Wavefront OBJ file of the C-alpha trace (Angstrom):
o trace
v 56.569 -21.140 7.483
v 53.399 -22.525 5.800
v 53.059 -25.998 4.284
v 53.329 -24.643 0.678
v 56.612 -22.994 1.330
v 57.865 -26.163 3.036
v 56.987 -28.195 0.002
v 58.839 -25.801 -2.285
v 61.906 -26.014 -0.007
v 61.832 -29.726 -0.031
v 61.596 -29.896 -3.875
v 64.495 -27.460 -4.132
v 66.595 -29.568 -1.730
v 66.079 -32.649 -3.814
v 66.965 -30.731 -6.977
v 63.532 -31.191 -8.440
v 62.796 -27.507 -8.665
v 64.817 -24.349 -8.645
v 64.015 -22.262 -5.646
v 62.963 -18.659 -6.511
v 64.831 -15.792 -4.828
v 61.684 -14.408 -3.315
v 59.173 -16.455 -1.346
v 56.244 -17.713 -3.459
v 52.837 -16.833 -2.102
v 49.895 -18.545 -3.791
v 47.292 -16.066 -5.176
v 43.817 -17.480 -5.493
v 42.111 -14.490 -7.077
v 41.270 -16.213 -10.360
v 41.745 -19.542 -12.205
v 44.143 -17.818 -14.608
v 46.514 -16.897 -11.782
v 46.297 -20.418 -10.354
v 47.279 -21.958 -13.716
v 50.079 -19.403 -14.146
v 51.527 -20.233 -10.775
v 51.397 -24.006 -11.366
v 53.000 -23.803 -14.783
v 55.409 -21.045 -13.987
v 54.547 -19.413 -17.369
v 54.060 -15.686 -17.402
v 52.023 -15.444 -20.723
v 48.511 -16.781 -21.262
v 48.319 -20.260 -22.635
v 45.229 -21.645 -24.345
v 44.188 -23.287 -21.062
v 44.530 -20.035 -19.203
v 42.472 -18.305 -21.828
v 39.662 -20.882 -21.564
v 39.686 -20.703 -17.831
v 39.563 -16.852 -17.982
v 36.522 -17.031 -20.394
v 34.746 -19.434 -18.001
v 35.680 -17.253 -15.018
v 34.280 -14.095 -16.657
v 31.048 -15.969 -17.624
v 30.531 -17.078 -14.067
v 31.118 -13.560 -12.797
v 28.740 -12.136 -15.364
v 25.994 -14.632 -14.316
v 26.472 -13.588 -10.650
v 26.037 -10.022 -11.555
v 22.883 -10.752 -13.651
v 21.350 -12.807 -10.807
v 22.058 -9.878 -8.367
v 20.525 -7.411 -10.794
v 17.541 -9.729 -11.275
v 16.980 -9.911 -7.500
v 17.253 -6.157 -7.219
v 14.828 -5.682 -10.115
v 12.375 -8.122 -8.515
v 12.488 -6.195 -5.266
v 11.791 -2.884 -7.071
v 8.895 -4.429 -9.027
v 7.339 -5.767 -5.812
v 7.748 -2.399 -4.192
v 6.078 -0.680 -7.201
v 3.115 -3.170 -7.140
v 2.673 -2.702 -3.455
v 2.653 1.038 -3.850
v 0.115 0.834 -6.689
v -2.163 -1.461 -4.658
v -2.127 0.871 -1.677
v -2.810 3.915 -3.844
v -5.604 2.007 -5.571
v -7.192 1.169 -2.213
v -7.002 4.777 -1.068
v -8.467 6.060 -4.382
v -11.246 3.482 -4.141
v -12.085 4.604 -0.566
v -12.124 8.204 -1.652
v -14.355 7.461 -4.683
v -16.919 5.671 -2.452
v -17.436 8.956 -0.525
v -15.501 8.091 2.566
v -13.144 11.027 3.181
v -9.493 10.228 4.051
v -10.221 11.400 7.634
v -12.376 8.266 8.079
v -15.635 10.197 8.693
v -18.644 8.726 6.948
v -20.085 10.552 3.949
v -23.587 9.917 5.159
v -25.397 9.745 8.516
v -27.787 6.908 9.174
v -30.420 8.439 11.521
v -32.378 5.888 13.542
v -34.339 8.078 16.020
v -37.183 9.101 13.622
v -40.406 7.678 15.030
v -42.163 8.021 11.717
v -43.990 11.304 12.403
v -41.391 13.313 10.411
v -40.659 12.623 6.786
v -37.040 11.907 5.824
v -36.440 15.106 3.865
v -37.525 17.331 6.826
v -35.713 15.172 9.348
v -32.336 15.577 7.637
v -32.939 19.234 6.596
v -33.806 20.318 10.107
v -31.219 18.164 11.907
v -34.143 16.764 13.973
v -33.073 15.099 17.170
v -29.563 16.505 16.407
v -28.517 13.179 14.798
v -26.879 14.765 11.767
v -24.866 17.495 13.549
v -23.686 15.191 16.282
v -22.307 12.726 13.678
v -21.070 15.389 11.218
v -20.403 18.683 13.115
v -18.798 20.340 10.124
v -21.841 19.938 7.811
v -23.819 23.087 7.165
v -26.873 21.343 5.837
v -28.256 17.854 4.974
v -30.796 16.197 2.773
v -32.464 12.783 2.682
v -30.750 10.203 0.423
v -33.001 7.265 1.318
v -35.559 6.152 3.899
v -36.687 2.641 4.990
v -39.287 1.259 7.404
v -37.304 0.240 10.507
v -39.340 -2.901 11.087
v -39.720 -4.246 7.545
v -36.865 -2.708 5.603
v -39.322 -1.448 2.945
v -37.924 1.425 0.943
v -40.024 4.545 1.372
v -39.951 7.938 -0.422
v -38.074 10.628 1.524
v -41.083 12.970 1.581
v -43.490 10.384 3.223
v -44.602 10.355 6.840
v -44.766 6.736 7.963
v -47.861 6.930 10.141
v -45.937 6.740 13.431
v -43.894 3.703 12.483
v -40.133 4.134 13.018
v -37.984 4.780 9.953
v -34.303 4.749 9.228
v -33.192 7.863 7.273
v -29.905 8.142 5.493
v -28.802 11.809 5.297
v -26.109 13.237 3.126
v -24.439 16.668 3.196
v -26.215 19.476 1.326
v -24.235 22.763 1.187
v -26.884 24.489 -0.815
v -29.580 24.296 1.928
v -28.131 25.170 5.388
v -29.732 23.871 8.551
v -32.598 26.341 9.553
v -33.104 27.870 12.989
v -36.270 26.325 14.224
v -38.443 27.871 16.973
v -39.006 25.762 20.068
v -42.081 23.567 20.172
v -42.269 23.385 16.393
v -43.466 20.050 14.933
v -41.287 18.407 12.353
v -42.394 19.241 8.847
v -44.315 22.339 9.829
v -43.361 25.913 8.975
v -39.642 26.454 9.240
v -39.163 22.767 9.945
v -40.406 21.750 6.479
v -37.791 20.798 3.937
v -37.629 23.007 0.790
v -36.429 20.009 -1.247
l 1 2 3 4 5 6 7 8 9 10 11 12 13 14 15 16 17 18 19 20 21 22 23 24 25 26 27 28 29 30 31 32 33 34 35 36 37 38 39 40 41 42 43 44 45 46 47 48 49 50 51 52 53 54 55 56 57 58 59 60 61 62 63 64 65 66 67 68 69 70 71 72 73 74 75 76 77 78 79 80 81 82 83 84 85 86 87 88 89 90 91 92 93 94 95 96 97 98 99 100 101 102 103 104 105 106 107 108 109 110 111 112 113 114 115 116 117 118 119 120 121 122 123 124 125 126 127 128 129 130 131 132 133 134 135 136 137 138 139 140 141 142 143 144 145 146 147 148 149 150 151 152 153 154 155 156 157 158 159 160 161 162 163 164 165 166 167 168 169 170 171 172 173 174 175 176 177 178 179 180 181 182 183 184 185 186 187 188 189 190 191 192 193
């Protein structure tokens, strides 16, 4: 027998309270039930109604807080998704394919005896095809003097001084077949562009 039931039995024995025919079990589900048990009144009193209003307000606030937390998690998820998509779109717009392959080839083996246009167009020294095996053709996007960094026109021969040539894909001008022992920029090794 629990202490609550013992207290009721003691009160009944002293004649202070009439013992109910069924055992009383306290229910703690809401303040209204607590007040009803203490007062022994079955209807709702003003105090019970006030307590019920407060109880409902607290429950409503708990639900709103829970919904607020869920809403915040959803918003953070949407923002994260938007940022990741934005980064992917930015990477794609800069010319870097989603495969991670560069959209250009920086050729560094040109000793300056071949202009940049012919160097890319002919795939001289096999630098373009080894870096981009799926490309069918290439053209010069820029050329700089390797020692000074001076920007040079793509159609210039740099008098035997090494140059760095940036080649980009050119599907309109496929790589030519060049006979052996052909000098860069001569005959079939000359760029049409």
